[in-house]
C-alpha positions in Angstrom: -90.7 -34.6 -79.6 -88.6 -37.4 -80.4 -88.6 -40.0 -78.1 -85.4 -42.1 -77.4 -85.9 -46.4 -76.9 -86.2 -47.4 -73.5 -82.8 -49.1 -72.6 -82.5 -52.4 -70.3 -81.6 -51.4 -67.1 -78.5 -52.2 -65.8 -78.0 -55.2 -62.9 -77.0 -53.8 -59.7 -73.9 -55.4 -58.8 -74.0 -55.7 -55.2 -70.5 -54.6 -53.6 -68.7 -57.6 -51.4 -66.7 -56.3 -48.5 -64.4 -59.7 -48.1 -61.0 -60.2 -47.2 -59.7 -59.3 -50.7 -61.3 -55.9 -50.2 -58.4 -54.6 -48.0 -55.9 -52.8 -49.5 -52.5 -52.4 -47.7 -50.8 -48.9 -49.0 -46.7 -49.8 -49.4 -43.7 -47.5 -49.2 -44.4 -44.2 -50.6 -48.2 -45.3 -52.3 -50.1 -43.3 -49.3 -48.3 -40.4 -50.7 -49.0 -40.3 -53.7 -52.5 -41.5 -53.5 -53.5 -38.4 -50.9 -50.8 -35.9 -51.5 -52.7 -33.2 -49.7 -52.2 -35.3 -46.3 -48.3 -34.4 -46.6 -47.6 -31.4 -48.4 -49.5 -28.4 -49.3 -50.3 -29.3 -53.1 -50.8 -25.6 -54.8 -47.2 -25.3 -55.5 -43.8 -28.0 -55.2 -42.4 -25.1 -52.7 -42.9 -27.3 -49.7 -41.6 -30.2 -50.9 -38.6 -28.3 -52.1 -38.7 -26.8 -48.0 -38.8 -30.1 -46.8 -34.9 -30.6 -48.5 -34.0 -27.2 -47.1 -35.0 -27.8 -43.6 -32.9 -30.6 -43.4 -30.3 -29.0 -44.6 -30.9 -26.4 -42.1 -30.8 -29.0 -39.5 -27.5 -29.8 -39.6 -26.4 -25.5 -39.9 -28.7 -25.7 -36.6 -26.7 -28.2 -34.9 -23.4 -26.8 -35.7 -22.2 -28.7 -38.9 -23.2 -26.5 -41.7 -22.2 -22.9 -42.7 -23.9 -22.9 -46.1 -27.2 -23.6 -47.9 -27.4 -23.3 -52.0 -30.4 -23.7 -53.7 -30.2 -23.5 -57.5 -33.7 -23.2 -60.0 -32.4 -25.3 -63.0 -33.9 -24.5 -66.4 -35.4 -27.6 -66.7 -37.6 -27.1 -64.1 -35.5 -28.7 -61.8 -34.3 -27.6 -58.1 -31.5 -28.6 -55.9 -30.2 -27.8 -52.3 -26.5 -28.2 -51.8 -25.3 -27.8 -48.3 -21.9 -28.9 -47.0 -23.3 -30.5 -43.1 -21.9 -33.8 -41.9 -23.6 -36.1 -45.3 -26.4 -38.3 -44.8 -24.7 -41.7 -44.0 -24.8 -44.3 -46.9 -23.6 -47.7 -45.5 -26.2 -50.2 -44.3 -28.9 -49.9 -41.7 -27.8 -52.4 -39.0 -31.7 -54.0 -38.6 -32.6 -53.1 -42.5 -29.8 -54.2 -44.3 -30.3 -51.2 -47.0 -28.3 -48.1 -47.7 -29.6 -45.8 -44.9 -29.9 -43.0 -47.7 -32.0 -45.1 -49.2 -34.0 -45.2 -46.2 -34.2 -41.9 -45.7 -35.9 -41.2 -49.1 -38.2 -44.2 -49.9 -39.2 -44.5 -46.1 -42.1 -43.1 -44.4 -41.6 -42.6 -40.6 -38.1 -43.3 -41.0 -35.2 -40.9 -40.0 -32.4 -39.4 -37.6 -34.2 -37.0 -35.6 -36.3 -39.1 -33.8 -33.5 -39.9 -31.1 -33.5 -36.9 -28.9 -31.4 -38.2 -26.1 -27.9 -38.1 -25.4 -25.8 -39.0 -28.2 -28.7 -38.6 -30.7 -28.0 -37.3 -34.3 -30.2 -33.9 -33.9 -30.6 -32.3 -30.9 -33.2 -30.0 -31.5 -34.9 -30.1 -35.4 -37.9 -29.4 -37.0 -38.5 -33.0 -38.6 -40.6 -34.7 -36.7 -43.0 -36.9 -38.5 -40.0 -38.8 -40.6 -42.1 -38.2 -44.1 -40.2 -35.1 -45.2 -38.0 -35.7 -47.8 -39.4 -39.1 -48.8 -42.8 -36.6 -49.5 -40.4 -34.7 -51.8 -39.2 -38.4 -53.8 -42.6 -39.6 -53.9 -44.3 -36.4 -55.7 -41.0 -36.3 -57.9 -40.5 -37.6 -61.8 -36.3 -37.9 -60.8 -34.2 -37.2 -57.6 -30.4 -37.4 -57.9 -28.7 -37.5 -54.4 -25.2 -36.8 -53.8 -23.5 -37.5 -50.3 -19.7 -36.3 -49.4 -18.6 -38.0 -46.2 -16.0 -40.2 -45.0 -13.9 -39.4 -48.5 -15.9 -40.7 -50.3 -19.0 -40.0 -52.7 -22.3 -41.8 -52.7 -24.4 -41.6 -56.0 -27.9 -42.8 -56.1 -31.3 -42.2 -58.6 -34.8 -42.4 -57.5 -37.8 -42.3 -60.2 -41.7 -41.7 -58.7 -39.9 -42.7 -55.6 -38.4 -45.7 -56.4 -34.7 -46.3 -56.8 -33.6 -46.2 -60.6 -29.8 -45.9 -60.3 -29.0 -48.1 -57.3 -26.2 -46.4 -54.8 -22.1 -46.3 -56.4 -19.2 -45.2 -54.3 -16.1 -43.6 -55.7 -13.6 -42.1 -53.8 -13.2 -38.4 -53.2 -11.2 -36.5 -56.0 -8.9 -33.3 -55.1 -12.0 -31.1 -56.0 -14.2 -32.6 -54.2 -15.8 -30.3 -50.7 -15.4 -33.0 -47.5 -18.5 -33.3 -46.5 -22.4 -32.3 -47.3 -25.3 -33.2 -49.4 -26.9 -32.1 -52.8 -30.3 -33.5 -53.9 -31.9 -32.3 -57.2 -35.5 -32.8 -57.7 -37.8 -33.1 -60.5 -41.3 -32.2 -59.3 -44.2 -34.0 -60.9 -46.4 -31.6 -62.0 -49.4 -33.8 -62.1 -49.6 -33.1 -58.0 -49.4 -29.5 -58.0 -51.9 -26.9 -59.1 -49.0 -25.3 -60.6 -45.5 -26.4 -61.4 -44.0 -23.4 -61.0 -42.1 -22.3 -57.6 -43.4 -19.1 -56.0 -40.1 -17.2 -56.1 -41.5 -14.3 -53.9 -42.3 -17.0 -51.1 -39.2 -18.9 -51.7 -36.8 -16.1 -51.4 -38.7 -14.9 -48.1 -37.9 -18.9 -46.8 -34.3 -18.5 -47.7 -34.1 -14.7 -46.3 -35.6 -16.1 -43.2 -33.1 -19.4 -42.6 -30.2 -17.0 -43.2 -31.8 -14.6 -40.5 -32.2 -16.9 -37.8 -28.8 -18.4 -38.7 -26.7 -16.0 -37.9 -23.1 -16.5 -39.7 -24.8 -19.2 -42.1 -24.5 -18.0 -46.1 -27.9 -19.0 -48.2 -28.1 -18.5 -51.5 -30.2 -18.6 -54.5 -29.2 -19.5 -58.1 -31.9 -18.9 -60.9 -31.2 -20.3 -64.1 -33.0 -19.3 -67.4 -32.9 -20.7 -70.4 -31.0 -18.7 -73.4 -29.0 -17.2 -70.6 -25.2 -17.4 -70.1 -25.3 -16.0 -66.2 -27.5 -16.8 -64.1 -29.0 -14.4 -61.4 -27.6 -14.8 -58.0 -28.9 -13.7 -54.4 -27.3 -14.2 -51.3 -28.0 -13.6 -47.9 -25.4 -13.7 -45.1 -26.7 -11.6 -41.3 -24.3 -11.7 -38.3 -26.8 -9.7 -36.3 -30.2 -11.5 -36.7 -34.0 -10.3 -35.5 -33.4 -6.7 -35.2 -32.1 -5.9 -38.6 -34.8 -8.2 -40.6 -37.9 -6.8 -38.1 -36.3 -3.4 -39.1 -36.7 -4.3 -42.7 -39.9 -5.7 -42.7 -42.0 -3.3 -41.0 -44.2 -1.1 -42.8 -44.7 1.7 -40.3 -42.0 3.2 -37.5 -42.1 1.7 -34.3 -43.9 4.0 -31.4 -40.9 2.5 -29.0 -37.6 1.2 -29.6 -37.4 -2.3 -30.5 -37.6 -4.9 -27.7 -35.2 -8.0 -28.1 -34.5 -10.6 -25.8 -32.9 -14.4 -25.9 -33.0 -17.0 -22.9 -32.3 -20.5 -23.4 -32.4 -23.3 -20.4 -29.0 -24.3 -19.0 -30.2 -27.8 -17.8 -29.6 -25.9 -14.1 -32.9 -23.9 -14.0 -35.9 -25.5 -11.9 -38.5 -25.2 -14.7 -37.5 -28.4 -16.0 -37.0 -27.8 -19.1 -34.3 -29.4 -21.5 -30.5 -27.8 -21.6 -30.9 -25.3 -24.7 -34.9 -25.1 -24.9 -36.0 -21.6 -25.1 -36.3 -18.4 -27.3 -35.2 -15.8 -29.1 -37.5 -12.7 -30.2 -38.1 -9.4 -31.4 -40.9 -7.1 -30.6 -42.0 -3.5 -32.4 -44.9 -1.7 -31.1 -46.4 0.2 -34.2 -49.5 2.6 -34.2 -50.9 1.8 -37.7 -49.9 -0.4 -40.5 -50.7 -4.5 -40.5 -48.1 -6.2 -38.2 -45.5 -8.2 -39.2 -45.5 -11.5 -37.6 -43.6 -14.3 -38.5 -42.9 -17.4 -36.0 -40.3 -20.3 -36.1 -39.6 -23.5 -34.2 -36.2 -25.1 -35.0 -36.0 -23.1 -38.1 -39.4 -24.5 -39.2 -41.7 -21.4 -40.2 -44.8 -21.9 -38.3 -47.0 -19.5 -40.8 -50.4 -20.5 -38.5 -48.8 -20.0 -35.5 -49.5 -22.0 -32.5 -48.4 -22.3 -28.8 -45.1 -20.3 -28.9 -46.7 -17.2 -30.2 -49.5 -17.4 -27.4 -46.6 -17.8 -24.8 -45.1 -15.0 -26.3 -48.4 -13.2 -26.2 -49.2 -14.0 -22.6 -45.6 -12.9 -21.6 -46.0 -9.1 -23.0 -49.5 -9.2 -21.5 -48.4 -10.0 -17.9 -45.3 -7.8 -18.0 -47.2 -4.6 -19.4 -50.3 -5.3 -17.5 -48.1 -5.3 -14.3 -46.3 -2.1 -15.7 -49.7 -0.3 -15.9 -50.9 -1.4 -12.7 -47.7 -0.5 -11.0 -47.6 2.8 -12.0 -51.7 3.0 -11.8 -51.8 4.0 -15.3 -55.2 2.9 -16.0 -58.2 5.1 -16.3 -61.4 3.9 -14.5 -63.9 1.9 -16.6 -61.5 0.6 -19.0 -60.3 -3.3 -18.4 -57.2 -4.7 -20.4 -57.5 -8.0 -22.5 -54.6 -9.6 -24.1 -55.3 -8.7 -27.5 -54.9 -5.1 -26.6 -51.0 -4.9 -26.3 -50.9 -8.0 -28.9 -52.8 -6.5 -31.8 -50.2 -3.8 -32.5 -47.2 -5.7 -31.9 -44.9 -6.9 -34.9 -42.4 -10.2 -34.4 -40.2 -12.3 -35.4 -39.7 -15.3 -32.7 -37.7 -18.3 -33.0 -37.9 -20.9 -30.4 -36.0 -24.0 -29.5 -38.4 -26.9 -28.5 -36.6 -30.3 -28.0 -39.3 -32.5 -28.9 -41.9 -30.3 -31.2 -45.5 -31.9 -31.5 -47.0 -29.9 -34.7 -50.4 -29.7 -36.3 -50.6 -32.4 -39.5 -47.7 -33.2 -41.5 -46.6 -29.7 -43.2 -46.1 -28.0 -39.6 -47.9 -25.0 -40.0 -48.6 -24.3 -36.1 -47.4 -25.8 -33.0 -49.4 -27.7 -30.3 -46.7 -28.6 -27.7 -48.5 -27.3 -24.6 -45.2 -27.2 -23.1 -44.0 -24.3 -25.5 -46.5 -21.7 -24.3 -44.6 -21.8 -20.9 -41.4 -22.0 -22.4 -41.6 -18.7 -23.8 -44.3 -16.8 -21.6 -41.6 -17.7 -18.4 -38.9 -16.4 -20.5 -40.3 -13.1 -22.0 -42.1 -11.5 -19.3 -39.2 -11.1 -16.7 -37.3 -9.9 -19.5 -40.0 -7.1 -20.5 -40.8 -6.2 -17.2 -36.9 -5.6 -16.4 -36.6 -3.8 -19.5 -40.2 -1.4 -19.1 -38.2 -0.6 -15.1 -35.4 0.7 -16.4 -37.1 2.6 -19.2 -39.9 3.9 -17.7 -40.7 6.9 -20.2 -40.9 4.2 -22.8 -42.9 2.2 -20.8 -45.3 5.1 -20.5 -45.4 5.1 -24.5 -46.3 1.6 -24.6 -48.9 2.2 -21.7 -50.9 4.7 -23.7 -50.5 2.8 -26.7 -52.4 -0.4 -25.0 -54.6 2.0 -22.8 -56.2 3.6 -26.2 -56.5 0.1 -27.8 -58.6 -0.9 -24.9 -60.7 1.9 -25.3 -61.5 1.4 -28.8 -62.5 -2.1 -28.3 -64.8 -1.1 -25.9 -66.2 1.7 -27.5 -66.6 -0.6 -30.6 -68.7 -3.2 -28.4 -70.6 -0.6 -26.9 -72.0 0.7 -30.5 -73.2 -3.0 -31.0 -75.0 -3.6 -27.6 -77.1 -0.3 -28.8 -77.7 -1.2 -32.4 -79.3 -4.3 -30.7 -80.4 -3.6 -27.8 -84.3 -3.3 -27.6 -87.0 -5.9 -29.0 -84.5 -8.8 -28.6 -85.8 -12.1 -27.0 -85.1 -13.1 -23.6 -82.2 -14.9 -23.5 -82.2 -18.8 -22.2 -82.2 -18.8 -18.6 -80.0 -22.0 -18.3 -77.7 -19.5 -20.5 -74.4 -18.3 -18.4 -73.3 -15.4 -20.5 -70.0 -13.7 -20.5 -68.9 -10.4 -19.5 -67.4 -8.8 -22.7 -69.7 -7.2 -25.2 -67.0 -7.3 -28.0 -68.0 -10.0 -30.8 -64.1 -10.5 -32.1 -63.6 -12.1 -28.3 -66.9 -13.8 -27.1 -67.5 -17.3 -27.8 -70.3 -19.3 -26.6 -70.1 -23.4 -25.8 -72.5 -25.6 -26.5 -72.2 -28.3 -23.9 -73.7 -32.0 -24.3 -75.2 -32.3 -20.6 -76.1 -30.0 -17.3 -73.2 -32.1 -15.3 -70.0 -30.9 -18.1 -72.3 -27.7 -18.4 -71.6 -27.3 -14.5 -67.9 -27.8 -14.9 -67.4 -25.7 -18.0 -69.1 -23.0 -15.8 -66.7 -23.0 -13.3 -63.2 -23.4 -15.8 -64.7 -20.6 -18.0 -63.1 -17.2 -18.5 -65.6 -15.3 -17.5 -65.0 -12.2 -19.2 -65.4 -13.6 -22.8 -67.1 -17.2 -22.8 -70.3 -18.1 -22.4 -71.7 -21.5 -21.5 -74.9 -23.1 -22.9 -75.9 -26.4 -21.2 -78.0 -29.2 -23.5 -79.8 -32.0 -22.5 -79.7 -35.4 -24.3 -79.6 -35.3 -28.0 -80.7 -32.6 -30.0 -83.1 -32.9 -32.7 -82.3 -34.0 -36.3 -83.5 -30.7 -38.2 -82.3 -31.9 -41.9 -86.2 -32.5 -42.8 -87.7 -29.7 -40.1 -89.2 -27.0 -41.7 -88.0 -23.5 -40.4 -91.4 -22.1 -38.8 -91.3 -25.7 -36.9 -88.2 -25.4 -35.5 -89.0 -22.9 -32.6 -91.3 -25.5 -31.2 -88.1 -28.0 -30.4 -86.8 -26.0 -26.9 -83.3 -26.8 -27.4 -82.9 -25.3 -30.8 -85.0 -22.7 -29.5 -82.7 -22.0 -27.0 -79.6 -22.0 -29.1 -81.2 -19.6 -31.9 -81.8 -17.1 -29.1 -78.3 -17.2 -27.4 -76.5 -16.6 -30.4 -78.3 -14.0 -31.6 -79.2 -15.3 -34.9 -82.7 -16.3 -36.8 -82.4 -19.6 -38.8 -82.5 -18.5 -42.2 -82.0 -21.9 -44.5 -79.5 -22.3 -47.8 -78.3 -19.6 -50.4 -78.3 -18.0 -52.5 -79.9 -15.1 -50.7 -82.1 -12.8 -52.9 -81.5 -9.2 -52.9 -82.3 -7.7 -49.8 -83.1 -10.8 -48.1 -79.5 -11.3 -46.7 -79.8 -13.3 -43.3 -79.2 -10.7 -41.0 -76.3 -11.4 -38.8 -76.3 -8.1 -36.9 -77.5 -9.5 -33.7 -74.8 -12.3 -33.7 -73.5 -12.1 -30.1 -70.6 -14.7 -30.4 -67.4 -14.7 -32.5 -66.9 -18.5 -31.9 -70.3 -20.9 -31.7 -68.2 -23.8 -30.1 -69.9 -27.5 -30.1 -68.4 -29.3 -26.8 -69.6 -32.7 -26.5 -67.9 -36.3 -24.8 -64.8 -37.6 -27.1 -67.0 -40.8 -27.5 -69.2 -42.3 -30.2 -72.4 -40.4 -28.5 -70.8 -36.8 -28.4 -70.1 -37.8 -32.2 -73.8 -37.8 -32.9 -74.3 -35.0 -31.0 -71.5 -33.2 -33.1 -73.3 -34.6 -35.9 -77.1 -33.3 -35.2 -75.7 -29.7 -34.1 -73.8 -30.0 -37.4 -76.6 -30.4 -39.8 -78.7 -28.4 -37.8 -75.9 -25.5 -38.8 -75.5 -26.3 -42.1 -79.4 -26.7 -42.6 -80.8 -24.0 -41.0 -77.9 -21.2 -40.2 -75.5 -22.0 -43.3 -74.5 -18.3 -43.0 -72.6 -18.8 -40.0 -70.7 -21.8 -41.2 -69.8 -19.6 -44.3 -68.1 -16.9 -42.2 -66.5 -18.7 -40.1 -68.1 -18.6 -36.8 -69.0 -22.5 -36.1 -66.1 -24.7 -34.1 -65.7 -28.1 -32.5 -63.6 -28.2 -29.3 -61.7 -31.6 -29.1 -61.6 -32.7 -25.6 -59.4 -35.3 -24.7 -59.7 -38.9 -24.1 -56.9 -40.1 -21.9 -55.3 -38.4 -18.7 -52.0 -40.3 -18.4 -50.6 -39.5 -14.5 -46.5 -39.8 -15.0 -44.3 -39.9 -12.4 -41.5 -38.0 -11.8 -38.5 -38.4 -14.6 -35.1 -37.2 -13.5 -35.5 -33.4 -13.1 -38.7 -33.3 -14.6 -41.5 -33.8 -11.9 -44.8 -35.7 -12.0 -47.1 -34.2 -14.5 -50.6 -35.2 -15.8 -50.5 -35.5 -19.5 -53.7 -35.5 -21.7 -54.1 -37.4 -25.2 -56.8 -36.6 -27.3 -57.1 -40.0 -28.8 -55.2 -43.4 -29.1 -52.9 -42.4 -31.5 -51.8 -39.4 -29.0 -52.1 -42.0 -26.0 -49.2 -44.5 -27.6 -47.2 -41.3 -28.5 -46.7 -40.1 -25.3 -46.6 -43.8 -24.0 -43.2 -44.2 -26.3 -41.9 -40.5 -25.2 -42.2 -41.4 -21.5 -40.4 -45.0 -22.5 -37.5 -42.7 -24.0 -37.7 -40.1 -21.0 -36.6 -43.3 -18.7 -39.6 -44.0 -17.5 -40.2 -47.8 -16.0 -43.0 -49.7 -18.0 -46.6 -49.3 -16.5 -45.5 -46.9 -13.7 -47.6 -44.3 -15.2 -51.8 -44.8 -15.1 -54.0 -44.3 -17.8 -56.9 -42.7 -17.1 -60.1 -42.8 -19.7 -62.9 -40.3 -19.6 -66.1 -41.4 -20.5 -67.4 -38.1 -20.8 -67.0 -34.1 -19.8 -68.8 -34.6 -16.4 -65.9 -36.6 -15.1 -63.3 -33.8 -15.5 -63.3 -31.1 -13.3 -63.4 -26.9 -13.8 -59.3 -27.0 -13.8 -59.4 -30.1 -16.5 -61.6 -28.4 -18.6 -59.8 -25.2 -19.0 -56.6 -26.6 -19.2 -57.5 -29.1 -22.4 -60.8 -27.8 -24.1 -61.8 -24.0 -23.2 -58.1 -22.4 -22.6 -57.6 -20.5 -25.8 -53.7 -21.1 -25.7 -53.8 -24.7 -25.4 -57.0 -26.3 -26.5 -57.9 -27.8 -29.6 -60.6 -25.8 -31.7 -61.7 -26.8 -35.4 -63.2 -24.5 -37.4 -66.1 -25.8 -39.5 -66.1 -25.1 -43.2 -67.4 -26.8 -46.4 -64.1 -27.6 -47.5 -63.1 -29.5 -50.8 -66.9 -31.0 -51.5 -68.4 -27.3 -51.7 -72.2 -26.9 -50.3 -73.9 -28.7 -53.0 -71.9 -32.0 -52.1 -72.1 -31.5 -48.7 -75.9 -31.2 -49.0 -76.0 -34.4 -51.1 -73.8 -36.4 -48.6 -75.8 -34.8 -45.6 -78.9 -35.9 -46.8 -77.6 -39.3 -47.5 -76.7 -39.3 -43.7 -79.8 -37.8 -41.9 -82.6 -37.5 -44.2 -85.2 -40.1 -43.2 -86.1 -41.9 -46.5 -82.4 -42.9 -47.4 -81.7 -45.6 -45.3 -81.0 -48.1 -47.7 -78.3 -45.6 -49.4 -76.3 -45.2 -45.5 -76.9 -49.1 -46.0 -75.1 -49.1 -49.0 -72.6 -46.6 -47.8 -71.7 -48.4 -44.8 -71.5 -51.9 -47.0 -69.0 -50.0 -49.2 -66.9 -48.1 -46.9 -67.7 -49.3 -43.3 -63.8 -50.7 -43.3 -62.5 -46.9 -43.3 -63.8 -46.0 -40.1 -62.3 -46.5 -36.6 -65.0 -46.9 -33.8 -64.2 -46.3 -30.2 -67.3 -48.8 -28.7 
């Protein structure tokens, strides 16, 4: 066997960390470096949607009646509206044309000012990164604005101005007002440069449904064809027609629809115009159709407005069933029994929507749950009392769902009945045996465990307090795991034995049939020690229970770090507001200032640990499924192998030098709350 001469080892250059090591990303550089933080990168659909959303906001505000989208043969996409047109005069502070700021500056826009006289009372845009992301991720973007009897034009290339703003007087053939933006998405940022036409059509059609009287048009140009394809949507009716066209099964009862918006004189302290419109169908079979929107923005991952609809529907239906004594003995209703067969279209209007992440797939605004629920519940109660026979049919459907759920949970209980280990004494179990509903919280400390036990939902939530920090199980043999009491109790409580890393040989697949909870939630303090406990538990699950991670059963609960006691503001009463971290704290204080609250009229409390929260606070912020922050743990982009390598570097006993190198190289990227 041939051998190669030994080469001289390369000298290792120690990484330096000094003033010059700090790099400041300017302008749109952050978007180009990490596009996935600002948009979906499967296709350019979301960056085009940002432009469409701007046009829709003009229609939502009552200034536009038309949105035209064109897919050009050269791969570019243009969006044209007849709104007010983006202002192109100089910004009073920046002394740069406003239209240029809108397309080139992150966190700049006309949708932050929600007060009287603001440009937009209700809009989907909040984060201020919308069309600037479109610009950053396009090779070219042309903008034309019609406004005040003038026509303004400018062009961008990869986010920078390449053709400065020019003005001319509007000609007789020009329209009075509006904006046209034409973008050429840069293929290098996306998995495919082609727009998913089906998703685009769905988006445009839903905009037309949610804005009765607004005409939405899609034009598709193709090379070699003189006549382009054209589709137009104009709905005068709205949600009802849309839902009927989309359902895959016949409704069991007539559609329940309604709308309610605050008029400013009500006692619920909602802003004038806030509210929702909804249309709900109950079907006995087929996949439910569920679409929700906030200020016309599609929230594909749902959020608190959907939770409000769920809460309102359940409250009204349960009240009807109780009033007419329709519930058979031994059957207990759950919200999912009502919601599982509900198809709906929900359109909420929220003054200051808080979304999860930049792409706005999920609404996080806590007030939205009460906003929707408080309008849906009385409306459905009145409707059911006026249509008793309809109510009885709906009750039959809901009760059947509850009975099916309970039978399924009984089968699971019998299958795992005999021979299981005795559950740990400190486990406070839940009453339900339905795997899909049950969840266990691994809580840091006995004190927090006591608050969690009192504040939980006894039906579906179990509490397992942990004493101290769990053993670092990265290098512990599986046979030695049960020598540690905490790990023994965790394994017995969740009902799954340690099984180590895959892949698994045929016939040796880990046995998950004994799993007792659909969600295993890590609940630790919001400080550094709490983060350490999180890492230790994640290490345990990744190393010794990887199939639970792979199948999506492991979660991290995010308790708040701050509580702000805000005084009464106008019609708004005094309130307790919780903030997850410093960023949310600053955003909350900014909002209070905009609402006219005097500086420092509020008080801020910092939770040193979960044990400082009483049961009600812990429920409101961390346990309530409708308002909590719960993150699902998954392997993500790293995959199993790279995650193993990363955790080995962090948790391995012989990796001290590797950790030291990592801290020297990347330590400045971490914000530590000491």
